[in-house]
C-alpha positions in Angstrom: 0.0 0.0 0.0 1.0 3.6 -0.5 0.2 6.2 2.1 -3.2 7.1 0.8 -4.2 3.4 0.6 -2.9 2.7 4.1 -4.8 5.6 5.5 -8.0 4.4 3.8 -7.4 0.9 5.2 -7.0 2.3 8.8 -10.1 4.5 8.5 -12.1 1.5 7.3 -11.2 -0.4 10.5 -12.8 2.4 12.5 -16.2 1.0 11.4 -15.5 -2.1 13.5 -15.8 0.1 16.6 -14.1 -0.4 20.0 -13.9 -3.8 21.6 -12.2 -4.6 24.8 -10.1 -7.7 25.4 -6.5 -8.7 24.5 -7.2 -11.9 22.5 -7.0 -10.2 19.1 -3.8 -8.4 20.1 -2.1 -11.5 21.3 -3.0 -13.3 18.0 -1.6 -10.3 16.1 1.6 -10.4 18.1 1.9 -14.2 17.4 1.4 -13.7 13.6 4.0 -10.9 13.6 6.6 -12.9 15.5 6.1 -11.1 18.9 7.7 -7.8 18.1 6.7 -6.5 21.5 9.3 -8.7 23.1 12.2 -7.3 21.0 12.6 -4.0 22.8 12.3 -2.8 26.4 9.2 -0.8 27.2 7.9 1.8 29.6 4.0 1.9 29.8 2.3 5.3 30.5 -1.3 5.3 31.8 -3.5 8.0 33.4 -6.2 10.4 32.7 -4.3 13.5 31.7 -0.7 14.2 30.7 0.0 10.9 29.0 1.2 12.2 25.7 3.3 14.9 27.2 4.9 12.6 29.7 5.5 9.9 27.0 7.3 12.4 24.7 9.3 13.7 27.6 10.5 10.3 28.8 11.5 9.4 25.2 13.4 12.8 25.0 15.4 12.0 28.1 16.2 8.5 27.0 17.3 9.7 23.6 19.7 12.2 25.1 21.2 9.4 27.1 22.1 7.6 23.9 19.1 5.2 23.7 17.5 4.4 20.3 13.9 5.2 21.3 10.4 4.5 20.0 7.3 6.3 21.0 3.6 5.3 20.6 1.0 8.0 21.1 -2.7 8.5 20.6 -4.6 10.2 19.3 -3.0 12.1 16.4 -3.6 15.7 15.5 -3.2 15.8 11.7 -2.3 12.4 10.4 -1.9 8.8 11.7 1.9 8.8 11.3 2.3 11.1 14.3 1.3 8.2 16.5 4.4 6.1 15.8 7.8 7.8 16.4 11.3 6.4 16.1 14.3 8.5 17.4 11.8 11.3 18.2 10.6 11.7 14.6 7.2 10.8 13.2 7.2 8.1 10.6 7.5 9.3 7.1 4.4 8.5 4.9 6.2 5.7 3.1 7.3 4.2 6.4 3.8 4.4 7.8 2.4 2.7 4.7 4.9 -0.1 5.1 4.1 -0.5 8.7 0.3 -0.7 8.0 0.9 -3.1 5.2 2.7 -5.4 7.5 0.1 -5.2 10.2 -2.8 -5.5 7.7 -1.5 -8.9 6.5 -1.5 -10.1 10.1 -4.9 -8.6 10.7 -6.5 -10.4 7.7 -5.1 -13.7 9.1 -6.4 -13.0 12.6 -9.8 -12.0 11.3 -10.2 -15.4 9.6 -9.5 -17.1 13.0 -12.1 -15.0 14.9 -15.8 -15.7 15.4 -18.4 -14.1 13.2 -18.7 -10.3 13.7 -15.4 -10.1 15.5 -12.5 -8.3 13.7 -9.3 -6.5 14.6 -10.1 -2.9 15.5 -8.5 0.3 14.2 -6.5 0.9 17.5 -5.3 -2.7 17.6 -4.1 -2.4 14.0 -2.2 0.8 14.7 -0.7 -0.7 17.9 0.4 -3.8 16.1 1.9 -1.7 13.3 3.8 0.4 15.9 5.2 -2.6 17.7 6.3 -4.2 14.5 7.8 -1.0 13.1 9.8 -0.4 16.3 11.1 -4.0 16.4 12.1 -3.7 12.7 13.8 -0.4 13.3 16.0 -1.8 16.1 14.5 0.3 18.9 16.1 -0.4 22.2 13.3 1.0 24.4 9.8 2.1 23.5 7.7 4.5 25.6 4.1 3.4 25.1 1.0 5.6 25.8 -2.1 3.6 26.7 -5.2 4.4 24.8 -8.2 3.8 27.2 -7.8 2.4 30.7 -5.1 -0.2 30.8 -6.4 -3.7 31.7 -7.9 -4.4 28.3 -6.2 -1.7 26.3 -4.5 -3.0 23.1 -1.2 -1.7 24.3 -1.2 -4.0 27.3 0.7 -6.9 25.7 4.1 -5.5 26.4 6.4 -6.9 29.1 7.1 -3.4 30.4 9.9 -2.8 32.9 8.5 0.5 34.2 4.9 1.7 34.4 3.9 5.3 34.9 0.6 6.6 36.3 0.2 10.3 35.5 -3.0 10.8 37.5 -6.5 9.5 37.8 -9.7 11.5 37.2 -13.3 10.5 36.4 -13.3 9.6 32.7 -14.9 7.0 30.5 -16.9 5.8 33.5 -19.1 3.7 31.2 -16.1 1.4 30.5 -13.7 2.0 33.4 -16.1 2.2 36.4 -17.9 4.9 38.3 -15.3 5.8 41.0 -11.6 7.0 41.1 -10.7 3.7 42.7 -12.4 1.7 39.9 -10.6 3.7 37.2 -7.3 3.5 39.0 -7.6 -0.3 39.2 -8.3 -0.6 35.5 -5.3 1.6 34.6 -2.9 0.0 37.1 -3.6 -3.5 35.8 -0.6 -2.8 33.5 1.8 -3.2 36.4 4.1 -6.1 35.8 5.4 -8.5 38.5 8.7 -7.1 40.0 8.5 -3.9 37.9 8.8 -0.3 39.0 5.6 1.8 39.2 6.2 5.6 39.0 3.4 7.8 40.4 2.8 11.4 39.4 2.5 14.1 42.1 -0.9 15.1 43.4 -2.4 11.6 43.0 -5.9 11.4 44.6 -5.8 9.4 47.9 -8.2 6.7 46.5 -5.8 6.1 43.5 -2.8 6.1 45.8 -4.4 3.4 47.9 -5.0 1.3 44.8 -1.4 1.8 43.6 0.0 0.6 46.9 -2.3 -2.4 46.9 -1.5 -3.4 43.3 2.3 -2.9 43.8 2.2 -5.0 46.9 0.3 -7.8 45.2 2.7 -7.8 42.3 6.0 -7.2 44.1 6.5 -3.9 42.3 8.6 -1.0 43.6 6.9 2.4 43.9 8.7 5.6 43.0 6.9 8.9 43.7 7.8 11.8 41.4 8.1 15.4 42.8 5.7 18.1 41.7 8.4 20.2 40.1 11.6 19.2 38.2 13.6 22.2 39.5 14.7 23.2 36.0 13.3 25.2 33.0 10.9 23.3 30.8 10.3 24.5 27.3 6.8 23.1 26.9 4.2 25.8 27.8 2.0 25.5 30.9 2.7 24.9 34.6 1.3 21.4 34.3 4.2 20.5 32.0 6.7 21.0 34.8 4.8 18.4 36.7 4.8 16.1 33.7 8.5 16.6 33.2 9.2 15.8 36.8 7.3 12.6 36.3 9.1 11.8 33.1 12.5 12.3 34.7 11.6 9.9 37.6 10.4 7.3 35.0 13.6 7.7 33.0 15.7 7.3 36.2 13.7 4.2 37.2 14.7 2.7 33.8 18.2 3.9 33.4 19.4 4.4 36.9 21.7 7.5 37.3 20.8 10.3 34.9 23.1 12.9 33.4 22.0 16.4 34.5 23.0 18.0 31.2 21.1 15.4 29.2 18.0 15.9 31.3 18.2 19.7 31.0 18.6 19.4 27.2 15.5 17.2 27.0 13.5 19.7 29.2 14.4 22.6 26.9 13.8 20.7 23.6 10.6 18.6 24.0 7.4 20.2 22.7 3.9 18.8 22.8 1.8 19.6 19.7 -1.8 20.7 20.5 -1.1 21.4 24.1 -1.1 25.2 24.7 0.5 25.6 21.3 0.8 29.2 20.2 -0.3 29.6 16.6 -0.6 33.5 16.4 1.0 36.5 18.1 -1.4 39.4 17.3 -3.6 38.6 19.1 -1.9 35.8 21.0 -3.7 32.7 19.9 -3.4 29.4 21.7 -4.7 25.9 20.7 -5.3 23.4 23.4 -6.7 19.9 23.4 -8.1 19.7 27.0 -11.0 17.2 27.0 -12.0 16.8 30.6 -12.5 19.1 33.6 -9.1 18.4 35.1 -7.4 19.2 31.8 -9.4 22.4 31.4 -8.5 23.4 35.0 -4.8 22.9 34.2 -5.2 25.0 31.1 -6.9 27.8 32.9 -4.3 27.8 35.7 -1.5 28.3 33.1 -3.1 31.3 31.3 -1.9 34.1 33.6 1.7 32.9 33.2 1.4 32.8 29.4 -0.8 35.9 28.8 0.0 38.2 31.8 -2.4 41.1 32.0 -4.0 40.1 28.7 -5.5 37.0 30.3 -8.5 39.1 31.4 -9.4 39.7 27.7 -9.6 36.0 26.8 -12.0 34.9 24.1 -12.4 31.1 23.9 -13.4 29.2 20.7 -14.9 25.9 22.0 -16.0 22.6 20.6 -16.6 19.5 22.8 -17.4 15.9 21.9 -20.7 14.4 23.1 -19.0 11.8 25.3 -17.1 14.4 27.4 -18.1 16.2 30.6 -19.0 19.4 28.8 -20.6 21.0 31.8 -17.6 20.3 34.0 -15.2 21.6 31.3 -17.2 24.8 30.8 -17.5 25.3 34.6 -13.7 25.3 34.7 -13.2 27.5 31.7 -16.0 30.2 31.9 -14.6 32.2 34.8 -11.5 32.9 32.8 -13.3 34.2 29.7 -14.5 37.5 28.6 -16.5 35.9 25.7 -17.1 32.6 24.0 -17.4 31.5 20.4 -19.1 28.1 20.2 -18.5 25.9 17.2 -18.5 22.3 16.0 -15.3 20.5 15.1 -15.3 18.2 12.1 -15.6 15.2 14.4 -19.1 13.6 13.9 -19.4 13.3 17.7 -19.1 17.1 18.3 -21.9 18.5 20.5 -24.2 20.9 18.6 -23.2 24.5 19.5 -26.7 25.4 20.8 -26.2 22.7 23.4 -23.0 24.3 24.5 -24.7 27.7 24.5 -27.5 26.4 26.8 -24.9 24.9 29.2 -23.0 28.2 29.2 -26.2 30.1 30.1 -27.1 27.6 32.9 -23.6 28.1 34.3 -23.9 31.9 34.3 -21.1 32.3 31.7 -20.3 35.4 29.5 -21.8 36.2 26.1 -21.6 33.2 23.8 -21.8 33.5 20.1 -22.5 30.5 17.8 -20.3 30.2 14.6 -20.9 26.7 13.3 -17.9 26.5 10.9 -14.7 26.1 13.0 -12.4 28.1 10.6 -14.9 31.0 10.6 -15.2 30.7 14.4 
């Protein structure tokens, strides 16, 4: 397949929906010759900060001379962003080759499954990532979990280090109604005798689950500090916390770290779509916060980024229908002078009038509807 054909193939797999369970992934790994066993791995789970922390860990490891791979989700522009080798996205031709390899395996696995059961899009992408990293001679891969942990497609790796960024209420339909339930699902990735690295500010209920799981599996717990104590190039106060966690995870894997290499990683790593500045007059920021905790972290960082201009903030907002829109707006509205409500191209985007109604109920500022996102 060329890139266009590979992308169409991946998009077609979306029609099969989301199915929990690891049986299909284990079959894929068998057909592909178990690529997930041919590199060391660090598994990153949590509610917020996974992509940032994953990139940061890979950045630190790379500056210590390790040939790294990174698996992220979702992507912003194109699927190749999800699979990175040596801190670079796959090129279109490389992505097409990786999907071709995984597609052959998926077709074989599909034939072995029961009627109506097929390899999903995320499983295909995960298999492609593991096979590509193995083929590329990656020494250590930093893997971001998709949803939860226990039955997430990524959870077939024998990871040496697991990282929990934090736990909030999300995807309760699948992960359970409480913080403890969700923490349990995420922390099922902990391997016997491994090292579990916990982010600062973990809720007490999640902390208790982490201690129980680590005790049951003979895992060592490392608690990251809240601040790394050095300058971090990625924008937002929350990124300092993420980098402190990334450094603790890299240290858990490597042992002693080189201070100059850590500082170089802190200065260099950027996270696309997270408080990314795309304009200067006026200052225009793009952020992908998608739950109340993420929105609160965004709002807390605005004074540092905007200074006195923070009081003139206009927010252009679209939220998907499976998100806590009311909770997100409640965190955002006090920081805004005005809102422009729109609808992203995602078919699951809430209608702008629904957002406008929520804004009024929450006592928010003036909210204008502009349906087309570019015009908004």
